[in-house]
C-alpha positions in Angstrom: -32.1 25.4 4.0 -28.7 26.4 5.4 -28.5 29.4 7.6 -26.0 32.0 6.4 -24.2 33.7 9.3 -21.8 36.7 8.9 -18.6 36.3 10.9 -18.2 39.2 13.3 -15.9 37.7 15.9 -13.0 35.5 14.9 -12.8 34.1 18.4 -16.4 32.9 18.4 -16.6 29.4 19.9 -18.8 28.1 17.1 -15.9 28.7 14.7 -13.6 26.4 16.8 -13.8 23.4 14.4 -12.4 25.6 11.6 -9.7 27.5 13.4 -9.1 26.7 17.0 -9.2 22.9 17.4 -6.2 20.7 16.7 -6.7 17.6 14.5 -6.5 15.4 17.6 -9.3 17.5 19.3 -11.4 17.2 16.1 -11.1 13.4 16.3 -12.3 13.3 19.9 -10.8 9.8 20.3 -12.3 9.5 23.8 -15.8 10.2 22.4 -15.6 9.1 18.7 -19.3 9.7 18.2 -18.6 13.4 18.7 -15.6 13.5 16.4 -15.4 15.7 13.3 -13.2 16.1 10.3 -12.8 19.0 7.8 -13.5 18.5 4.1 -12.0 21.2 1.9 -13.2 22.2 -1.6 -16.5 21.6 -3.4 -15.4 18.3 -5.1 -14.2 16.8 -1.8 -17.3 17.9 0.0 -19.5 16.4 -2.7 -17.7 13.0 -2.4 -18.0 13.1 1.3 -21.8 13.8 1.1 -22.2 11.1 -1.6 -20.5 8.6 0.9 -23.1 9.5 3.5 -21.0 11.8 5.7 -23.1 14.1 7.8 -22.3 17.9 7.6 -22.3 20.0 10.8 -21.3 23.5 9.5 -19.6 25.2 6.6 -17.2 28.0 6.2 -17.4 29.8 2.9 -16.1 32.9 1.2 -18.9 35.4 0.5 -18.4 35.2 -3.2 -19.4 31.5 -3.3 -22.7 31.9 -1.6 -24.5 32.4 -4.9 -22.0 30.4 -6.9 -20.5 27.0 -6.4 -21.5 27.0 -2.8 -25.2 27.2 -3.5 -25.6 23.6 -4.6 -23.7 22.4 -1.5 -25.9 24.5 0.8 -29.0 22.9 -0.7 -27.6 19.4 -0.1 -26.5 20.1 3.5 -29.9 21.1 4.9 -30.4 23.3 8.0 -26.8 23.8 9.1 -24.9 27.1 9.8 -22.8 28.5 7.0 -20.3 31.1 8.3 -19.2 33.6 5.7 -16.9 36.6 5.3 -14.5 37.9 2.7 -11.4 35.9 1.7 -9.0 38.1 3.8 -11.0 37.7 6.9 -11.2 33.9 6.5 -7.5 33.6 6.0 -7.0 35.5 9.3 -9.4 33.0 10.9 -7.9 29.8 9.6 -4.3 30.8 9.1 -4.3 29.6 5.4 -6.1 30.4 2.2 -9.1 28.2 1.7 -8.9 25.8 -1.2 -11.7 26.8 -3.5 -13.0 29.0 -0.7 -15.1 26.4 1.1 -14.7 24.2 4.2 -17.2 21.8 5.7 -17.0 20.3 9.2 -18.5 16.8 9.1 -19.2 14.0 11.6 -16.7 11.2 11.5 -18.2 8.0 10.2 -18.5 5.0 12.5 -15.4 2.8 12.5 -15.7 -0.4 10.4 -14.3 -3.8 11.3 -11.5 -5.6 9.4 -13.8 -8.4 8.7 -16.4 -6.1 7.1 -14.0 -4.3 4.8 -12.1 -7.4 3.7 -15.1 -9.8 3.3 -15.6 -9.3 -0.4 -12.2 -7.7 -1.2 -9.7 -9.2 -3.6 -7.0 -6.6 -3.3 -6.2 -5.0 0.1 -3.5 -2.4 0.8 -2.1 -2.8 4.3 -0.3 0.3 5.6 2.2 0.0 8.4 3.1 3.2 10.3 2.6 5.6 7.4 2.8 8.9 9.3 3.0 11.5 6.6 -0.6 12.7 5.7 0.5 13.7 2.2 1.7 10.2 1.5 -1.4 8.7 3.1 -3.7 10.8 0.9 -1.7 9.9 -2.2 -1.9 6.2 -1.4 -5.6 6.4 -1.0 -6.0 8.2 -4.3 -3.9 5.6 -6.1 -5.7 2.7 -4.4 -9.1 4.0 -5.4 -8.0 4.5 -9.0 -6.1 1.3 -9.5 -8.3 -1.4 -8.2 -7.7 -1.8 -4.5 -10.8 -2.8 -2.7 -10.0 -1.9 0.9 -7.2 -0.3 3.1 -6.1 -1.7 6.5 -4.1 0.6 8.7 -1.7 -0.1 11.6 -2.5 1.8 14.9 0.4 4.2 14.3 -0.7 5.3 10.8 -1.8 8.8 10.2 -5.6 9.5 10.2 -7.1 9.2 6.7 -9.5 12.0 7.7 -6.8 14.5 8.4 -7.5 17.7 6.4 -4.4 17.3 4.3 -4.8 13.6 3.7 -8.4 14.2 2.6 -7.3 17.0 0.3 -4.3 15.2 -1.3 -6.5 12.1 -1.9 -9.0 14.4 -3.7 -11.7 13.0 -1.6 -10.9 9.4 -2.6 -10.7 8.4 1.1 -14.5 8.3 0.9 -14.5 5.9 -2.0 -12.6 3.0 -0.2 -13.6 1.2 2.9 -10.8 1.3 5.6 -10.2 0.1 9.1 -7.5 0.0 11.8 -6.0 -3.1 13.3 -6.0 -2.4 17.1 -5.7 0.9 18.9 -2.2 0.9 20.4 1.2 0.5 18.6 1.8 -2.7 20.5 -1.3 -4.3 19.0 0.6 -4.4 15.6 1.1 -6.7 13.8 -0.3 -9.2 16.4 -2.5 -11.6 14.5 -3.1 -9.2 11.6 -1.2 -11.2 9.0 -2.6 -14.5 10.2 -6.1 -13.1 10.1 -5.8 -12.1 6.5 -4.4 -15.5 5.6 -7.4 -17.1 7.4 -9.6 -15.0 5.2 -8.0 -16.5 2.1 -5.4 -13.7 1.3 -1.9 -14.3 0.1 0.3 -11.7 1.8 3.1 -9.8 0.1 5.5 -7.5 1.8 7.0 -4.7 -0.3 10.5 -4.9 1.1 14.1 -4.3 0.1 15.8 -7.1 2.0 15.7 -10.9 2.1 14.7 -13.2 -0.7 12.5 -11.1 -2.9 10.2 -11.7 -5.9 10.0 -9.2 -8.7 6.7 -7.3 -8.7 5.6 -9.0 -12.0 6.0 -12.6 -10.6 3.0 -14.7 -11.8 2.3 -16.0 -8.3 1.4 -12.4 -7.3 -0.6 -11.5 -10.3 -2.6 -14.7 -10.3 -3.5 -14.6 -6.6 -7.2 -14.7 -6.2 -6.9 -12.6 -3.0 -3.8 -10.5 -2.2 -2.9 -8.2 0.7 0.0 -5.9 -0.1 1.9 -4.6 2.9 3.6 -1.2 2.6 5.8 0.3 5.4 6.7 3.6 6.9 8.7 6.3 5.2 12.4 5.6 5.5 12.6 2.3 7.5 9.9 0.4 5.6 8.2 -2.6 7.0 9.2 -4.0 10.4 11.2 -7.3 10.2 8.4 -9.0 12.1 5.8 -8.1 9.4 8.2 -9.1 6.6 8.8 -12.5 8.2 5.1 -13.2 8.6 4.1 -12.5 5.0 4.0 -15.2 2.3 6.2 -13.2 -0.1 8.8 -10.5 -0.1 8.4 -8.3 -3.2 10.7 -5.8 -4.8 10.1 -3.3 -7.6 12.9 -3.8 -10.2 14.7 -0.4 -10.6 17.5 1.1 -12.8 20.6 3.3 -12.3 21.3 2.0 -8.8 18.2 3.5 -7.3 17.2 1.3 -4.4 13.7 2.5 -3.5 10.8 4.8 -4.3 8.8 7.1 -2.1 6.1 4.9 -0.4 3.3 6.6 -2.3 5.0 6.2 -5.6 5.8 2.5 -4.8 2.2 1.9 -3.8 0.9 3.3 -7.2 3.3 1.1 -9.1 2.4 -2.0 -7.1 -1.4 -1.4 -7.3 -1.2 -1.0 -11.1 0.9 -4.1 -11.6 -1.1 -6.4 -9.2 -4.6 -5.2 -10.1 -7.3 -7.7 -11.0 -7.4 -8.1 -14.8 -10.4 -9.0 -16.8 
């Protein structure tokens, strides 16, 4: 059973994961087996637990101990649950807790590209998406609209950033994902060619060059399709666009030339989903 601990010192080192560590420090990239992430709200914490994530500690408003937090404490076993009133916790974290509950969890072991793509038919490939809100929104749409896996370039934001996890509504735990390489210079490297070798047709969502409309039958009928989406503002790099089989554009009205990458992703995922 979880151990409820009253917060008496906001500077206590055991509270560091919730208040004093940066996102980079939580990741512990030099020692990934010690890395943590923060899940926020009961729904997100449940999804993380369902996905096999291991809890380390919880931070909870006192009023939730006998309410919506009780079930979570039962599931989390013998971990510390730090508690205080809402005002105290806001002073500790610097922000109001969403639904009054945070959970520090161990980062899952990284997965390989081959593992996540082996049985996939629709893969989203994200190049240099740095805004955690956009990243979380893309994961939420991908989970809802038939994407089987997500591949990230080395410079993409971390899907387990607190804000990305929250915006995704926990859907980052429903989709397998992996990074291609560790350094920016590793991308794209052989990423596009590797996907082609695995049987994927590759489609770059781009504004320039000879483009196909999103509803082109060649895209819809592809048995395996990898859809590449680029960074906010500049989009995909010319090297990536050139390497893909197709350049794809969403037809638009009133002279609008582009959509926010998260909105574009949702439209593309819906149009190119597996039917039947």
